[in-house]
N, C-alpha and C positions, 0 to 999 in steps of 0.2 A: 367507326362503328356508330350506328344510329342509336339515339337515346330511346329507352323503353319507358313506358308510362305504367305506374303501379297505383292501385287503390288499396290502401291499408286500412282495415277497419278493426278496431279492438274494443272490447267491452271492459269497462273499469268497474270495480266494486262500488256499489251505490253508497256505502257508509263512509267513504273517505271524506275528510273535511276539504273545503275549497282550496286551501293552501297546498295540501298534499296532492290533490288532483292536478293543480296547476304545475307543481314541481314535476310530477310524473309525465305530464304531457310535454313539458319543456324538454325533459330528458330524452323522451322518445323522438321528439322532433329533431333534436341534436344528433341522435344516433342515425336517424333516417337521412339527415342532411350531411352526413360524413361520407368519405370515400367517393367523392365526385357526384353524389346524388344531390338533387335540389328539391326541397319541399315547396310545392306549388301552393297548396293551402292545407290548413289544419283546423278542423272545426268540430265542436260538439254537435252531435246530431240531436240527441235528447236522452232522457232517462226513459227506459221502456221496460215493459214486462217481458220476461224471457219466455220462450216457448216451452222450456223445461228447466227444472232447477239445475243450476251449476254451482258446485261448491257451497251448497246450502243457501244460495241466493235465488230469489225469484224475479229480481229486477237488476238492471245494469245500466251504466251510462255509456252510450255508444259514441265513439270518437272516430272520425274519418280523416285520413291524410292522403292527399294526392302527391305522388313523387315522380320526378323525372330522373332517370339514372342511366349512366353508360354501361354499368355492370350491376350485378346483383349483390355485391359485397355488403352494402348498407342494409339492404332488405333482409339478407340472411342473418346479419347481426341483430337486427330488430327482432326477427322471428326467434332467434336463440334466447335473447334476453326476456322477451315477453312470455316465453314458455316457463321460465323459472321465477317470474315475478308474481308474488301472491296477490298483488293489487289488480292484476289483469286476469279476468275470468276466461276470455277467449280472444283469439286474433284470427284474422283472415286476410290473406294477401292475394290480390287478383292482378295479373298482368294484363293490361289493356292493349289492344291492337294499335290504337291511336287516340289522341286526346280529343279530337273533334268528332 
């Protein structure tokens, strides 16, 4: 089976301290890197003003992760965990046709 490429973007609460934010990112990188998936890169985009208020926040820290995976198990697990994590305001997963 051919590997699929995913772009995972999630918005982190802006009031998290640096250590908590690093721990959160490391945790989600490990979740995404499980079940045969490979994290190609993981980077902060920036702190940005949101188009509309989410959970009483007007700003959020955008984090982007590119993942290669044989199946969607790791992606599905990330989605499930991010939905119940109070430190994650929103998440979006896009399946890309190819990396190049």
